[in-house]
N, C-alpha and C positions, 0 to 999 in steps of 0.2 A: 793452350794457355784457359783457368777456368776466370767465368765470368760471375760476377758476386750479384751482379744486376737480374744476369737470366736465372737464377740459383732463386734468388727473393720473390723472384715474380712469378716462378714457377711455383714454390711455397705458397703463398696468396693464392695464386687460382687454386691447389689443390685445398687447401684449408677454407675457404669461399665456397668450393661444392660439395665439401663434408662438412658445412655447418648445424650444429645439433637444430632438433625442431624449435619455434616456438613455445613454451609455456602453454598456451593454449591447445597448441595440437598436442605435447604430450598430456595433458591431463585429458584428452579426451576434448568433445565439441566444446566451444566457446557458448556460452548462456546465451539465448535469440529469442527475441522479443520483448513486451513491455516497454515501456513501465506501464501497469494497472490503472485503471482509472474506475470510480465508481458514482454511479448518480445516490444524491443521500438524498432523503425526506428528515424534516421532522416536526413531530406533532407534539403540541401544546399539554392537550390534558388528555393522556393516553398510558395507564399502566400496564407492561405486557403480566397476560396472568397465566402465562404458560411457560415463560422464559425467552432464552434470546433463539431457539428455532422457530417458534410458532410465531408464522404472520399477521401483522398488520391488519386488521378488515379492511376491506374497499368499501363497506355497503354506509360509511358516514359514519359509522357506530365510534370510530377513532376520531373524531372529530376532523377539523380543515390541515391541511399541511399550514405551517409556520414558515419553512423555508425549504426548496431544491434545490439543489446544487452539483455539480459533477467536481469532484476530487481527481488529480492525477497524484499517481503516486511518489510520493516524496516531496510533494507539496504542500504548506502549510494556507488552508482555509478560511477565513473568517466570513462566516456567513449574516446574510442581514437580519436572522434571530437566532441565539442562542437556542440549548437545550438546558430546560428550565428541569427541576427535581418535579416529580410527576407528570415528566415529557416523554416521547418515545422516540428512536429514532430507527428507519429501517435505512439500507442501502442495499444495489444491485453492483456488480462487476459488469462494466460496458467491454474492457478490453482484459487479456488474460497479461498478467506478469510473464517475467522473464524465465525461461523454461528451468524444472531444477528447481523452482519456488514452493515450497510445504504446504504452505497457507498464509490468509492475509487476511488483514482485521481493519477496523477503523478507529483510529485514536480521538478521544476526547481530549482536549485540555481546558480546561478552566479557567485559564487567562486567556485574553484573546492575542495566539500567540503560542509558536508551539517550541519553544526553549525550554529546557530544564531546566527546572529551577528550583529551590525548594519551597517553594508557593506555588507553584503551576502546577497541581495536580492532571493526571493522568489516568484515563481508564479507557478500556477497549473489548469492542464485541469483535467475535471471529465470522467470517464468513466462512458459510456450510462446503466449500469448494472451492477452485482457484480456475473454474470455466466462467466461461461471459455467461454472465445470468443468475451466477452463484449470489447466495444474499446474505444478509444478516436480517435475519427475518423480524427480528423486534427484539430492540434493544429498553432497558430503562435508565435514567441517570439515576445515581445513587442519592438518596437522599440528600437536602441541604445542597447540595454543588449544583452551579450553572457550569453550562458548555461551551465555551466561547471559538474555539480554532479546532478545527479536525484534519485529520491527515490520515493519508493511506498505507500501511507498512504490509511490506511482504518479505516474511524468511524463506 
């Protein structure tokens, strides 16, 4: 005599043991690490003379820092002082992003919030790598805009 219950249980056991691997296992190792974080410093009256790759001098000629703060990736940060036209920003990565990341940026928003709207201008400064210690050497604000919120974007 044939038992449907035994047959169904045996099919269930076979299907469970032959289940396909999870999506992450099929596409390779899942990303690890992250989120990236950065220490950001804003200077009030310094213009980057040699573009974003040059470091801001530490001999006092760049003036005093208006604000220094830390940003975690995908977190909107509103510092105590914004980046004004005629000022400069520098940043250093404190932690690395997820594996597979190509590059990271400091994004500045013209309003005090990181929402994408028609009036919230967005500007970015690239890091020179994705390892701890890589930096945005010197980023100047475009003329006529104040940058009131910042975030780290890694892609």
